[in-house]
C-alpha positions in Angstrom: 9.2 -13.0 -4.1 8.8 -16.7 -3.1 8.1 -15.6 0.5 5.5 -13.1 -0.7 4.0 -15.8 -2.9 3.5 -18.1 0.1 2.0 -15.3 2.1 -0.4 -14.3 -0.7 -1.3 -18.0 -1.3 -2.3 -18.2 2.3 -4.6 -15.2 1.9 -6.2 -16.6 -1.3 -6.7 -20.0 0.2 -8.4 -18.6 3.2 -10.9 -16.4 1.3 -13.5 -19.2 0.8 -13.4 -19.8 4.5 -13.5 -16.2 5.7 -16.3 -15.4 3.2 -18.5 -18.0 4.9 -17.6 -17.0 8.5 -18.2 -13.3 8.0 -20.8 -11.2 6.2 -20.2 -8.3 3.8 -20.8 -5.7 6.6 -18.0 -7.2 8.6 -15.6 -6.9 5.7 -16.9 -3.4 5.1 -16.0 -2.3 8.6 -12.6 -4.0 8.3 -12.0 -2.1 5.0 -12.9 1.3 6.6 -10.6 0.6 9.6 -7.8 -0.5 7.3 -8.3 2.5 5.1 -8.0 5.0 7.9 -5.0 3.2 9.3 -3.2 3.1 6.0 -3.8 6.8 5.3 -2.0 7.7 8.5 0.5 4.9 8.5 1.9 5.9 5.1 3.3 9.1 6.6 3.9 7.7 10.1 7.6 8.3 9.8 7.2 11.4 7.5 8.7 9.1 4.8 12.1 9.2 6.3 12.2 5.4 6.0 12.7 5.9 2.3 16.0 7.6 3.0 17.4 4.6 4.8 18.7 3.2 1.5 20.5 6.4 0.4 23.5 7.1 2.8 26.9 5.8 1.7 27.7 4.8 5.3 25.8 2.2 7.2 26.1 4.3 10.4 24.2 7.1 8.8 21.6 4.7 7.4 21.2 3.3 10.9 20.7 6.9 12.3 18.0 7.5 9.7 16.4 4.2 10.8 16.3 5.4 14.4 15.0 8.8 13.3 12.2 7.2 11.5 11.3 5.0 14.4 11.2 8.0 16.8 8.9 9.8 14.5 6.6 6.8 14.3 6.3 6.8 18.1 5.3 10.4 18.0 2.7 9.9 15.2 1.2 6.9 17.0 0.8 9.0 20.1 -0.8 11.8 18.1 -3.2 9.3 16.5 -4.2 8.1 20.0 -5.1 11.7 20.9 -7.2 12.0 17.7 -9.0 8.8 18.6 -9.7 10.1 22.1 -11.2 13.3 20.8 -12.8 12.4 17.5 -13.6 8.7 17.2 -17.4 9.1 17.4 -17.4 12.0 15.0 -15.2 10.2 12.4 -17.3 7.0 12.6 -20.6 8.9 12.2 -19.2 10.9 9.3 -18.4 7.6 7.5 -21.9 6.3 8.2 -20.5 3.5 10.4 -21.0 4.5 14.0 -20.2 0.9 15.1 -16.6 1.6 14.0 -15.9 4.0 16.9 -15.1 1.3 19.4 -12.4 -0.2 17.2 -10.6 3.0 16.7 -8.7 2.4 19.9 -6.7 -0.2 18.0 -5.6 2.2 15.3 -2.6 3.7 17.1 -1.2 0.2 17.7 -1.8 -0.7 14.0 0.0 2.6 13.0 2.9 1.8 15.3 3.4 -1.7 14.0 3.1 -0.6 10.3 5.5 2.3 10.8 8.1 0.2 12.5 7.8 -2.5 9.8 8.2 0.0 7.0 11.4 1.3 8.5 12.8 -2.2 9.2 11.8 -3.1 5.6 13.9 -0.5 4.0 16.8 -1.2 6.4 16.7 -4.9 5.2 16.3 -3.8 1.6 19.4 -1.6 1.9 21.4 -4.6 3.2 19.8 -7.0 0.6 18.3 -9.1 3.3 15.3 -10.2 1.3 15.0 -13.5 3.2 14.1 -11.5 6.3 11.2 -9.8 4.5 10.0 -13.2 3.1 9.9 -14.7 6.6 8.1 -11.7 8.1 5.5 -11.6 5.3 4.7 -15.3 5.7 4.5 -14.9 9.4 2.2 -11.9 9.0 -0.2 -13.7 6.7 -0.2 -16.9 8.8 -0.9 -15.1 12.0 -3.6 -12.8 10.6 -5.5 -15.6 8.8 -5.2 -17.9 11.9 -6.6 -15.2 14.2 -9.4 -14.2 11.7 -10.4 -17.8 11.2 -10.5 -18.5 14.9 -12.5 -15.3 15.5 -15.0 -16.3 12.9 -15.5 -19.8 14.3 -16.2 -18.5 17.8 -18.5 -15.8 16.4 -16.5 -12.6 17.2 -17.8 -10.8 14.1 -15.8 -7.8 12.9 -13.7 -8.0 16.0 -12.1 -11.2 14.6 -11.3 -9.5 11.3 -9.8 -6.3 12.8 -8.1 -8.1 15.6 -6.6 -10.6 13.2 -5.2 -7.8 11.0 -3.6 -6.1 14.0 -2.1 -9.4 15.2 -0.7 -10.1 11.8 1.0 -6.6 11.6 2.4 -7.0 15.1 3.8 -10.5 14.4 5.4 -9.3 11.2 7.1 -6.4 12.9 8.3 -8.5 15.8 9.7 -11.2 13.5 11.5 -8.7 11.3 12.7 -6.6 14.2 14.1 -9.7 16.0 16.1 -10.6 12.9 17.4 -7.1 12.5 18.5 -6.9 16.1 20.1 -10.3 15.9 22.3 -9.3 12.9 22.6 -5.5 13.2 22.1 -4.7 16.9 25.6 -3.3 17.4 25.5 -1.1 14.3 22.2 0.4 15.3 23.3 0.9 18.9 26.5 2.6 18.0 24.7 4.9 15.5 22.7 6.7 18.2 24.0 10.3 18.1 21.5 13.2 18.5 23.7 15.7 16.7 24.3 13.5 13.6 20.6 12.5 13.6 19.6 16.1 13.6 22.0 16.7 10.6 20.4 13.8 8.7 16.9 15.2 9.6 17.8 18.4 7.7 19.8 16.6 4.9 16.7 14.6 3.9 14.1 17.2 4.6 12.8 16.8 1.1 11.1 13.6 2.3 8.6 15.3 4.7 8.4 18.3 2.5 7.5 16.6 -0.8 7.2 12.8 -0.5 5.1 12.8 2.6 2.3 15.1 1.2 2.4 13.2 -2.1 2.2 9.8 -0.3 -0.6 11.1 2.0 -2.7 12.4 -1.0 -2.0 9.2 -2.9 -3.1 7.1 0.1 -6.3 9.1 0.4 -6.9 8.7 -3.3 -6.5 4.9 -3.1 -8.9 4.6 -0.1 -11.5 7.2 -1.0 -13.8 4.6 -2.6 -14.3 2.9 0.8 -15.1 6.2 2.5 -17.5 7.4 -0.1 -19.2 4.1 -0.8 -19.8 3.8 3.0 -21.3 7.3 3.1 -23.6 6.8 0.2 -24.5 3.1 0.2 -23.5 1.6 3.6 -20.8 -0.8 4.8 -22.3 -3.8 3.0 -21.4 -2.3 -0.4 -17.9 -1.5 1.0 -17.6 -5.2 2.0 -18.3 -6.4 -1.5 -15.9 -3.8 -3.0 -13.2 -4.6 -0.3 -13.2 -8.4 -0.8 -13.1 -8.2 -4.6 -10.2 -5.8 -4.6 -8.5 -7.7 -1.8 -8.4 -10.9 -3.8 -7.5 -9.3 -7.1 -4.8 -7.2 -5.5 -3.0 -10.2 -3.9 -1.3 -11.4 -7.1 -0.9 -7.8 -8.3 1.0 -6.9 -5.1 3.0 -10.2 -5.2 4.6 -9.4 -8.6 4.2 -5.6 -8.5 5.9 -4.9 -5.2 8.8 -7.3 -5.9 9.2 -5.8 -9.4 9.1 -2.3 -8.0 11.9 -2.9 -5.4 14.1 -4.7 -7.9 13.4 -2.3 -10.7 14.2 0.7 -8.5 17.6 -0.7 -7.6 18.4 -1.6 -11.3 17.1 1.7 -12.6 19.1 3.7 -10.0 22.2 1.7 -11.0 21.6 2.3 -14.7 21.0 6.0 -14.1 24.2 6.4 -12.1 26.1 4.7 -14.9 24.5 7.0 -17.5 22.6 4.1 -19.0 19.3 4.0 -20.9 16.4 4.2 -18.5 13.8 4.2 -21.3 14.9 0.8 -22.6 14.8 -0.7 -19.1 11.4 0.8 -18.5 10.0 -0.5 -21.8 11.2 -4.0 -21.2 9.9 -4.2 -17.7 6.5 -2.8 -18.5 6.0 -5.0 -21.6 6.9 -8.0 -19.6 4.2 -7.2 -17.0 1.7 -6.7 -19.8 2.4 -10.1 -21.2 2.2 -11.7 -17.8 -1.1 -10.1 -16.7 -3.3 -9.8 -19.8 -4.7 -13.3 -19.9 -5.7 -13.5 -16.2 -7.2 -10.0 -16.4 -9.4 -11.0 -19.4 -10.6 -14.1 -17.6 -11.8 -12.0 -14.6 -13.4 -9.4 -16.9 -15.4 -12.1 -18.7 -16.1 -14.6 -15.9 -15.6 -12.7 -12.6 -19.2 -13.0 -11.5 -19.2 -16.7 -11.9 -15.8 -17.3 -10.4 -16.5 -15.2 -7.2 -19.9 -16.7 -6.5 -18.5 -20.2 -6.9 -15.5 -19.7 -4.7 -16.9 -17.4 -2.1 -20.6 -18.4 -2.0 -23.7 -17.0 -3.6 -24.0 -14.1 -1.2 -20.8 -12.6 -2.7 -22.1 -12.4 -6.3 -21.9 -8.6 -6.2 -18.2 -8.9 -5.4 -17.8 -10.8 -8.6 -19.6 -8.0 -10.6 -17.4 -5.4 -9.0 -14.3 -7.5 -9.9 -15.3 -7.3 -13.6 -15.7 -3.6 -13.4 -12.4 -3.0 -11.5 -10.2 -5.4 -13.4 -9.1 -3.0 -16.2 -8.0 -0.5 -13.6 -6.2 -3.2 -11.5 -4.5 -4.4 -14.7 -3.0 -0.9 -15.0 -1.8 -1.1 -11.4 -0.2 -4.4 -12.3 1.9 -2.9 -15.2 2.7 0.5 -13.6 5.4 -0.4 -11.0 8.4 0.4 -13.4 6.9 3.8 -14.3 6.2 4.6 -10.6 9.7 3.6 -9.6 11.1 5.7 -12.5 9.5 8.8 -11.1 12.0 9.0 -8.3 15.0 8.1 -10.4 14.1 10.8 -13.0 13.4 13.4 -10.2 9.8 13.9 -11.2 8.4 14.2 -7.6 6.9 17.6 -8.2 5.0 16.4 -11.3 3.9 13.3 -9.3 2.5 15.5 -6.5 0.5 17.6 -9.0 -0.7 14.4 -10.7 -1.9 13.0 -7.4 -3.8 16.2 -6.5 -5.6 16.1 -9.8 -6.3 12.4 -9.5 -7.7 12.7 -6.0 -10.1 15.4 -6.9 -11.2 13.6 -10.0 -11.9 10.5 -8.1 -13.9 12.3 -5.4 -15.9 14.1 -8.1 -16.5 11.0 -10.1 -17.6 8.9 -7.2 -19.8 11.6 -5.7 -21.6 12.4 -9.0 -22.3 8.8 -9.9 -23.3 7.9 -6.4 -25.8 10.7 -6.2 -27.2 10.3 -9.7 -26.6 6.6 -10.2 -25.9 3.6 -8.1 -23.0 1.6 -6.7 -22.3 -0.2 -9.9 -22.1 2.9 -11.9 -19.9 4.7 -9.3 -17.4 1.8 -9.2 -17.3 1.5 -12.9 -16.7 5.2 -13.3 -14.0 5.1 -10.6 -12.3 2.2 -12.5 -12.4 4.2 -15.8 -10.7 7.2 -14.2 -8.0 4.9 -12.8 -7.3 3.4 -16.3 -7.0 6.8 -17.9 -4.8 8.3 -15.3 -2.5 5.3 -15.1 -2.1 5.1 -18.8 -1.2 8.8 -18.9 1.5 8.4 -16.2 3.1 5.4 -17.9 3.3 7.3 -21.2 4.5 10.5 -19.5 7.3 8.8 -17.6 8.3 6.8 -20.7 8.7 10.1 -22.7 10.6 11.7 -19.9 12.9 8.8 -19.6 14.0 9.4 -23.2 15.2 12.9 -22.3 18.0 11.7 -20.0 19.4 8.6 -21.6 23.0 9.6 -20.5 22.4 11.9 -17.6 25.4 13.2 -15.8 23.7 16.2 -14.1 21.1 14.6 -11.8 21.8 12.1 -9.0 19.7 9.6 -7.3 19.2 11.2 -3.9 15.6 10.5 -4.6 12.3 9.4 -3.1 11.4 5.7 -3.5 7.7 5.8 -4.5 5.9 2.7 -3.6 2.4 3.9 -3.9 -0.1 2.6 -6.5 -2.0 5.2 -8.5 
């Protein structure tokens, strides 16, 4: 968590600089590029990276790691083919034809992200959290340095997208070098086509259930950028993207760390027939207490804060932050509930939930964009997020009470790391 805090601190400290080096349209194109990459990257290994923490033997875990990396290579090659054939069509559909030339970088971004996720879970399995901290600080430092340099020399959006890619590549190289230094022999000895094929079948639930759920969830998270670009242009996307980027930094700092630690603790409690509900209640309430005051400050003074820190041209980002903060607060407190979904074997319900959420978001954004304006559309989107996240927290809490001393289910489960 300390490493993540440093990385996020670098991102927050750089915001006043980047906001003055780039315009809202540049950040809008970056957001669209990042949204497209993230939608594909989340399923780049068909979610087999999540299975790395599950095998009892390190040799089997290493085989799952190799399996995930091979799938990432294939998915990156497939994305390159899609870029070759459809980059202009996709860019025009989003209302951002200038984005087509940067799509060539997408396969590299997907490759770096996919490898990093696999190495992340390998390190998590081995409780090597220091590795993750070092890689995250390296990623943030490299990305901000490149983006700042690109802005100074006037590269425009190329500086933003290129910096993001450089940051992802540096993080993957740094984490990968540490893994190879410590675990090279284990990974090398694990290569066995027959056993890897067996593990491919053993954990087939990941591509069958977790991958579609994660894919839909990622589309659901990124749909505002796509629809706002289509209806209002990349400038509005830029305001939206920078406001959410800054507000999500502290959320991801605490939320991601909480999610990883809570999952391990909840799995252990579940396997020992403990009380998951009590653990869930304590963790969620702690996050509520932590986040309520900062959230209220943004809701009341977001416009003033953003325009002061980022500059007057970003006043709309401050207004958007006030609208989005109740939804983002729900994202801040939901990690224990999201992690509990996998422990309680509620993947099927989560998939149904994500399908309903996706269509509700699309309908809401479309209606309020056609018959209203960007402010109304974003406000309605935030309201939907509050309602759905409140529902999932209550639903999981009630389900957790059904199995306080469960001896039937086991934790051969999916680690859900998505936000709703």
